[in-house]
C-alpha angles and dihedrals in degrees: 000000000000125000121222091202127038117247112255108234116173152317117247137168114281117246133191091262088064095060095092091054091044090054090051092050091046090053090051093051108038139049118247097268091062097047109115121206121248090253090061092054093043090053092052093044092052093045098036118054085184100088124114142185131204116222126205119185090347094307129109105245104162139018145190123203109196128171132201101230147126125259088249090059104046113147118246119235109276093013114150096178103061115146124195116243119244092244112032117195101184143025108243115208098214098175138356124176131172115200118233094257093063103037116127093020099103095259094130089053091051093048091049090050089055089051093049091050092049092048093050091047088055093046093246111153100201146041118212136182145164111245114213137175094034092300096139092105091052092051092043089057087057093053102267123134129202114251100231094200111025119187118269094258090053091049089052090053091048090062089066089061099054137261098296095051115127129189110229131184140190121197116222126213110232126203113250091250091053098058107113 
């Protein structure tokens, strides 16, 4: 019996050995101007600890790179020198891509659940991201809203992502004992 779709197995933390697969997925999901070099991913993986992959049939088939940061310290596209701030206030979803084999199987939802759990565990009250390539409707379906008037430093960062880039946020409800 052959399967037309791989079986979705699990979400796990990303490790350095996953970077080759991550680069392949990125190339399958984004046009050239959005492709980040391996050094950019390696920097965020070392500094993040909030990056995940989804495996299907033992192969990495999707990923989410998220960074505990502050809106004044968002990484620029292609940056390989990002440093986490001392007191992060949000979890920034820098990049999420689901390879063609897993699309439509709820993998994005599972990756976002991992991010929400990690943010709450760290006492971060918000998720944030930059929506590109007309993806605002996708992110809106997952509970994000466009910030109609982002701060000047966010607007400056948006310019590195192209003209249609939009800053989107999602507040998180924290347990009383998690509030910093």
